[in-house]
C-alpha positions as CSV (number, residue, x, y, z in Angstrom):
1,M,88.8,131.5,95.7
2,T,90.5,128.9,98.0
3,N,88.9,125.5,98.5
4,T,89.5,122.9,101.2
5,P,92.2,120.4,100.1
6,T,90.9,116.9,99.5
7,P,92.5,113.6,100.2
8,S,93.3,113.2,96.5
9,E,95.5,116.3,96.5
10,Q,99.0,115.2,97.3
11,P,101.8,117.6,98.4
12,G,104.0,118.3,95.4
13,S,106.9,120.6,94.8
14,T,105.1,123.6,96.2
15,N,106.9,124.9,99.2
16,G,103.6,125.6,101.0
17,W,102.9,122.0,101.8
18,A,103.9,120.3,105.0
19,T,106.3,117.4,104.7
20,P,104.4,114.1,104.9
21,V,104.6,112.5,108.3
22,D,103.6,109.1,109.7
23,R,102.9,110.5,113.2
24,L,102.7,114.0,114.6
25,K,105.5,115.3,116.8
26,V,105.1,118.2,119.2
27,S,108.5,119.8,119.6
28,Q,107.5,122.6,121.9
29,T,104.5,123.4,124.1
30,P,103.6,127.2,124.2
31,D,103.0,128.8,127.6
32,G,99.5,128.1,128.9
33,A,98.8,125.2,126.5
34,T,98.2,121.5,127.4
35,N,100.0,119.1,125.1
36,L,97.7,116.1,125.0
37,N,96.2,113.8,122.4
38,V,98.4,115.1,119.6
39,D,102.0,113.8,120.0
40,G,102.4,110.4,118.2
41,R,99.0,110.5,116.6
42,H,98.2,109.7,113.0
43,L,96.4,112.3,110.9
44,T,92.8,111.6,109.9
45,S,91.1,112.6,106.6
46,P,87.3,112.8,106.2
47,L,87.5,109.2,104.9
48,N,88.7,108.0,108.3
49,G,85.9,109.5,110.4
50,F,82.7,108.0,111.8
51,G,79.9,110.5,111.4
52,A,78.0,112.3,108.6
53,L,80.3,114.3,106.3
54,W,79.7,118.0,106.1
55,Q,81.1,120.8,104.1
56,K,80.6,124.2,105.8
57,T,81.6,127.5,104.3
58,Y,81.6,130.7,106.4
59,R,82.1,133.9,104.4
60,V,82.1,137.6,105.3
61,P,82.7,140.6,103.0
62,L,85.0,143.2,104.5
63,T,82.9,146.0,103.2
64,G,84.5,149.4,103.4
65,S,88.0,148.0,103.9
66,N,90.8,148.5,101.5
67,A,92.7,145.5,102.8
68,S,94.0,143.0,100.3
69,P,93.5,139.2,100.7
70,E,97.3,139.0,101.5
71,E,96.9,141.6,104.3
72,V,93.9,139.7,105.7
73,V,95.6,136.4,105.9
74,K,98.9,137.9,107.2
75,L,97.0,139.3,110.1
76,W,95.0,136.1,110.6
77,K,98.2,134.0,110.9
78,E,99.9,136.4,113.2
79,H,96.9,136.9,115.5
80,L,95.2,133.5,115.3
81,P,95.1,132.9,119.1
82,L,93.7,136.4,119.8
83,L,90.8,135.8,117.3
84,M,89.6,132.6,119.0
85,P,86.9,132.6,121.7
86,G,87.7,131.6,125.3
87,N,86.1,128.1,124.9
88,S,88.4,127.2,122.0
89,R,92.0,128.4,122.6
90,F,94.6,127.9,119.8
91,Y,98.3,127.8,120.6
92,P,100.6,127.9,117.5
93,S,104.2,126.9,118.0
94,L,106.8,129.6,118.4
95,S,107.4,129.3,114.7
96,G,103.9,130.4,114.0
97,V,101.4,129.2,111.3
98,K,103.8,127.5,109.0
99,P,103.7,124.2,107.1
100,G,104.4,121.2,109.3
101,E,103.9,123.0,112.6
102,V,101.4,121.8,115.2
103,V,98.7,124.1,116.7
104,L,97.6,122.9,120.1
105,I,94.0,123.4,121.1
106,N,92.5,123.5,124.6
107,A,88.7,123.8,124.3
108,T,85.5,123.2,126.3
109,L,82.6,121.4,124.6
110,P,78.9,121.4,125.6
111,G,77.3,118.4,127.2
112,I,77.5,119.0,131.0
113,P,77.2,122.2,133.1
114,G,80.4,124.1,132.6
115,G,81.3,122.1,129.6
116,M,83.6,119.2,128.9
117,P,87.4,120.0,128.6
118,V,89.2,118.6,125.6
119,S,92.9,119.0,124.6
120,T,93.8,118.3,121.1
121,G,95.5,120.0,118.1
122,V,95.9,120.2,114.3
123,L,98.7,120.1,111.8
124,V,99.3,123.1,109.6
125,L,99.0,121.3,106.3
126,Y,99.4,124.1,103.7
127,V,100.2,127.8,103.8
128,D,100.4,130.5,101.1
129,D,99.9,134.3,101.0
130,V,96.1,134.0,100.8
131,S,95.2,130.8,102.7
132,F,96.3,128.3,105.3
133,S,94.8,124.8,105.9
134,V,94.9,122.5,108.9
135,M,94.3,118.8,109.3
136,T,93.1,116.9,112.3
137,P,94.7,114.0,114.2
138,E,93.2,110.8,115.7
139,G,90.9,111.6,118.6
140,H,90.1,115.1,117.5
141,P,86.3,115.9,117.6
142,E,86.4,115.9,113.7
143,A,88.3,114.0,111.0
144,G,89.1,116.4,108.2
145,F,90.3,119.8,107.1
146,N,89.8,123.5,107.8
147,T,90.9,126.1,105.3
148,F,91.2,129.8,106.3
149,S,91.4,132.1,103.3
150,S,90.8,135.5,101.7
151,F,90.0,136.6,98.2
152,A,88.7,139.6,96.2
153,E,85.5,139.6,94.1
154,D,83.9,142.6,92.5
155,G,86.2,145.0,94.3
156,I,85.4,143.6,97.8
157,T,87.7,141.5,99.9
158,Y,86.2,138.5,101.6
159,A,87.4,136.3,104.5
160,Q,86.4,132.7,104.5
161,I,86.5,129.5,106.6
162,Q,85.7,126.3,104.9
163,S,85.6,122.8,106.6
164,L,85.3,119.4,105.1
165,A,85.0,117.0,108.1
166,R,82.9,114.4,109.9
167,A,82.8,113.4,113.6
168,N,85.7,111.2,114.5
169,D,83.7,108.6,116.5
170,P,80.2,107.8,117.8
171,I,80.7,109.9,121.0
172,F,81.5,113.1,119.0
173,E,78.7,112.4,116.5
174,F,76.2,112.2,119.4
175,G,77.6,115.4,120.8
176,F,77.4,117.2,117.5
177,R,73.8,116.0,116.8
178,F,72.2,116.1,120.3
179,L,74.3,118.1,122.7
180,G,74.8,121.3,120.8
181,G,78.3,120.6,119.5
182,S,77.4,121.5,115.9
183,K,75.9,124.9,116.9
184,Q,78.9,125.6,119.2
185,Q,81.3,124.8,116.3
186,E,79.4,127.3,114.0
187,S,79.4,129.9,116.8
188,I,83.2,129.6,117.1
189,W,83.8,130.3,113.5
190,R,81.3,133.1,113.4
191,Y,83.2,134.6,116.4
192,V,86.5,134.3,114.6
193,L,85.2,136.1,111.4
194,T,83.4,138.7,113.5
195,H,86.6,139.6,115.3
196,L,88.8,139.4,112.2
197,S,86.3,141.8,110.5
198,A,86.7,144.2,113.4
199,E,90.4,144.3,112.8
200,F,89.6,145.8,109.4
201,G,87.0,148.3,110.6
202,V,83.9,146.2,109.9
203,K,81.6,146.8,112.9
204,E,78.5,144.8,111.8
205,P,79.8,141.9,109.6
206,Q,77.3,140.0,107.5
207,I,78.5,136.4,107.8
208,N,77.0,133.9,105.4
209,L,77.1,130.2,106.3
210,N,76.5,127.6,103.6
211,K,76.5,124.0,104.8
212,V,76.0,120.8,102.8
213,C,75.8,117.2,104.0
214,V,78.0,115.5,101.5
215,D,77.5,112.0,102.9
216,N,74.9,111.3,105.7
217,R,76.0,107.7,106.3
218,L,77.6,106.6,109.5
219,Q,80.7,104.6,109.0
220,W,80.1,101.9,111.6
221,A,83.3,100.1,110.6
222,L,85.2,103.0,112.2
223,W,83.4,103.0,115.6
224,K,86.7,101.9,117.2
225,N,87.9,105.5,116.7
226,V,86.4,106.0,120.1
227,W,89.6,104.5,121.6
228,H,91.5,107.8,120.8
229,N,88.6,110.1,121.8
230,S,90.2,113.3,123.1
231,I,87.4,114.1,125.6
232,V,87.7,110.7,127.2
233,R,91.5,110.8,127.4
234,T,91.5,114.4,128.6
235,T,89.1,113.5,131.4
236,L,90.9,110.3,132.4
237,S,94.3,112.0,132.5
238,A,93.1,115.0,134.6
239,P,93.9,113.5,138.0
240,S,97.5,112.6,137.0
241,R,98.1,116.0,135.5
242,L,96.8,117.7,138.7
243,F,99.1,115.5,140.7
244,K,102.1,116.4,138.7
245,K,101.3,120.1,139.0
246,G,101.0,119.7,142.8
């Protein structure tokens, strides 16, 4: 079973790890994506975020499927954008889901009628045949990791998403707690597992969510993370981006 990497696990000689970087570099912008709030940003671990720290594990048995964990993750990597809902679009680079590549994200978060647009992304931190992990940059709604994996247990193949993250700043923490952000996040990953399951013939997937608050403290010393807030910067940059398109 694959677990989320922790800050104490350093990339070693394993080829699956991304090369350590000081700042993210977006070398190419896929068609339809907005490259914003990623290029030049530092990565952020759960230690660097503001809000309560949560570990959430979403797991679904692919009952009735003969697919191996390797086949599940292979499809997941190749079809990641197609498995995401319309309010959270993922745009891998042309190289795909590979260590060191950036996946751009254009999403809509709850809070106002129609939602609040946010452009951000993640770094592909680690990849092997049965898992891949991503890490967030400054300004992303969360500071932390997500690991997408598959494993077999008692003759059944499971697909799993596990996150270890906290809200990056006070604005995002407020949104997660009071504006439906947490429920939307959980809905997104349920959507992904539902559609992944359908690819393997599972029509009524039984998705289990286990969530644990690892640390309920707010890290007030990091309130200044709001300076990089991707919602604020996406909103403020909208007029100039529309002007350039015009």
